[in-house]
N, C-alpha and C positions, 0 to 999 in steps of 0.2 A: 437436448439442451446441454450446453457446456457447463462443466463444473469448475468452480473457482475455490482457491484456498481461502478459508475463513479464520483459521487459527489452528492451535494444536492443544491436545489434552496434556496439561502440565502436572496434574496430580489428581488423586482421589480426594473426596470430601465427605466426611461423616461415615455412618455405618450402613447406609442403605444403598451404596453403589453409585452415589453421585460423583460426577467428575467436574474438574475446573478446567474450562477451555480458556487459554490465554493466548497472547501474541495475536490478538484479533486485529483486523485491519482498522485504521483510524475511523473514528465516528461510528463504529458498529453499534447497534442498538440491541442485539441479542438474537437468540434462536427461538422463534415462536413455537408453542406447542403444536405438534403435528407435523413439523418440518422434518424432512428426511435428510440426514447427514451421512455422507460417505466418510467412514473413518479408516484410515490406513496410512501407510508410508507414501502413497501416491493416490491420486484420484482413480487411476485405472485399476488399482488393486484394493480399493476400499470396500468395506463391508457396510451395508445400509443399517442405520439406526434411526428410530423415530423419537423425536424429542417429547418427553412427557411434561417436564417443567423446566423453566429456565429463569434465573434471576441474576442481577448484576452482583459481581463478587469483587468489586474494586475496578480500578482503571484498566479497560481493555480486557477484563476477565469476566467469565460467566460460570455460575454453578448450574450444571445441567444434569437432569435425570433422563436416562435413555431407557426405552422399553427393552426389557430382556437383560438389563445390567442391574442386578439386585443385591450385590454384596461388594465390599471393598476389594475382595480378591478378583472378582470378574472385572471390576473397574480398573484395577491395577494392570490388567493385561493390555489395556488401551493407552497406557501412559506413553507420552512422547509421539504418539501418532498424529498425523495431520487430520484436520477436519475440512471437508470440502462440501460445498453446497451449490445448488443451481444458481447460475448468474443472476436470474431474475430476483430470487430471494435475497441475495447479497446486495443487489442494487436497492431493493425495497427497504432493507434494514440499515442501509447507510445513507440513503437519499443522495448518493453520489451520481454524477454524470459520467464518470470515467474511472478507470483503474490505471495503476502505474504502468502496466505493460501496454496500455493503449496510448499513453503519453509519450513514452520512449520512442524516439525516431520521428515524432511530430515536427513539422515545420513551424517555426515561429516567424510571424510577420508583423511589421509595424502597422498598426491599424489605420494611421493617418495617411501613409504613403503606399502601402501594399507591398513594400520592399521586404524580401526575405532576409531575416537576420541570421538564421542558422537552424540547426536541428537539435532537439532535446536529446541529450546523451545519458543523463542520469538524474535521479531525484534524491534530494537530501531531506530528511525529516528533522526539523528543528522544533524546539518548544513553542516558538511563536507561530511558525507556519512552514509549509513545504517550500523548498527552493528547487526550481527546475534549472538544471545546468545545461546551457546552450553552447554548442560548439560554434563560436563566433570568430571566423577567420583564424581557426587553429588554436584559439584561446578559450578558456572557460568563462562564460558570462552567467553569473548567477541571477536568476529571475525570481523574485519573491512572489509566491502565489497568493496574492491579495487582490481584492476587488479593484483597487485603484490602478493596478497594472494589468492583470489578466482580464481581458474584456470579452473574449469569446472563445470557446473550445468546440471545434467541429471534429468529432471522432471519425466520422465517415470519410472526410477529406484528409484526416490526420493533420490538422492545421490549428494553431493557436494564434489568436490575434492579441497583441499587447499594446498598451500605451507606453511609448518610449519616453520616460521622464527625462528632463534635461540632465545631462551628465552621465547617464547610464552607460552608454556605449563608450564614451571617452575614458571612463575608469579602466576598461579592458584594453582599449586601443593604446593607452599610454603606459601599459604595464608589460615590460619584456617577459618573455617565456621563462627565462632563467631566474626570475624573482619568485616563482611559485614555490610554496613550501610543500615539497613531496616527502612524505614519511618513508617512502620506499628507498630513497637515496640517502643512505647514511654514510656514504664514503667521503673522505676528505680529499680535497684537491691540493696539490703542492703548488 
C-alpha cells in the first residue's frame, strides 16, 4: 500500500515524550491509536512508530504519544521529520475523495456540453475554499472548489466536471496575458 504525507513533527510536548504533529492535510481528523506512522525525511527512509494516544492540539495539529518514545529527549530527535501513513488511513481520517496530486493534471469539462475547458495546473488554498487553477487557452482560470461549481470528480479518468456559471470564461477571455500580476517580474520597462 502506498504511503502518503500526513504532516510533520513540529515540536515536543510535555515531559513524557509526546510530539506535536502539524502541517496536517486539510480536514484531517487525527491519528487513531494503533495506527502505524512512518516517521522520517521521506516515506522510503521512515521508521515505523505505533500511535498510543492522539488528541487535537489546535487547528491542523495533534499531540501524539508514540510507542517507544518516552522522554522529551527521544521525542526531540524526531523534530522536523515528516509523518507518512497508509493511503487508506489518510482517506478514512479526512473523508476526502481525492488528494492534490490526483487533481493536478486532471481535465476539466463543462458538465452541460462535455467540452474540455483545460487541465488543472495548480491548487491554491484560501481561507474560504480551495481554488483549482485551470490552464484555459494559455491563461489561468481560477475555479472555486464549491458544490455549486464542481459537480463530479472522477479520479480514475482524471476528469472534473463543472458547472460553468455565466461570465466565468469571459473573465479570462477578456484579460490580456500582460495584465497578470507576477511577483517574479520586478523589472521596470522603459
